[in-house]
C-alpha positions, 0 to 999 in steps of 0.5 A: 485450502484457502484461496487466499492466505488469511492475514498474519496478525503479529503486534510488535512484528514489521509488516509489508502492506500493500493496497490500491484504489478501487478504480485501478482495477481492470480485467487483467489484474481480476485474471492476476489475482485469481491466478493460482499458478503463481506465488503470492510473491510472484504475484504481487510483483506483477501486480505492483509492476503492472499498476506502477504503469497505469494510469486507472485510478490514479488519484494520488497525484499533487497535494493529494499526496501530502494529505494521504501521507498526513493520515497515515502518519497522524496515527502511527503512535498508537496503532502502528509505527511508519518505517517507510512509505511510499504514496503511487498515484493508484496504490500504496506500500507501508513498512510498518511496526505493528502495534494493533491489529493489522484489520483495525490498521487498515480499516483506519488508514483506508476510511480516513484517506478514503473520506478525503480523497473522495470528498475532494476528487468529489467522488461516492462510494468505495476508493480503495479495492477491498483488501490489502496484501501484508507480508510479515517480514522474517528477518533483517535481510527480508526487512532491507529487501522490501524497505528498499523496494518501497524507496525505489518503486516510485523512481522505478515507475520514473515519477518525477515527484518521487521524493514527495511521494516516500517517507523514511524515519531514516532518510 
């Protein structure tokens, strides 16, 4: 049995990916992550709701939003295509079409954004939490559900700069 499910690596498929800042993790989130009684879907939903209302590790505000967005979008032609992206203060949601290994994609995004954000915030060490959540998109209905979830996440969290936080290929 896996304690955590392995990442599914399907090139030319759509992937929903979420990762969060290291400093956003507290006892509640660690307890939630280790709760084996919850399905991964429910667990991730609870984690996202908690993070939407938490100020822990909420570094991605103001011009940092644009810095992160630029880094994610600049690599998309080689590794992935961004369908929709939402940059929350302490976590990120991305729906991509995957062209390369998912681990390589995440490593590229996290490394480049961590270098830039750590430098601008005068921080050292790990910026992002180790690991990430990913889910292969199964069908058109699932695609629409994930797309709408990402698009509406900053609106639901009542972020005044929600439009700045969202990039969409279709909008």
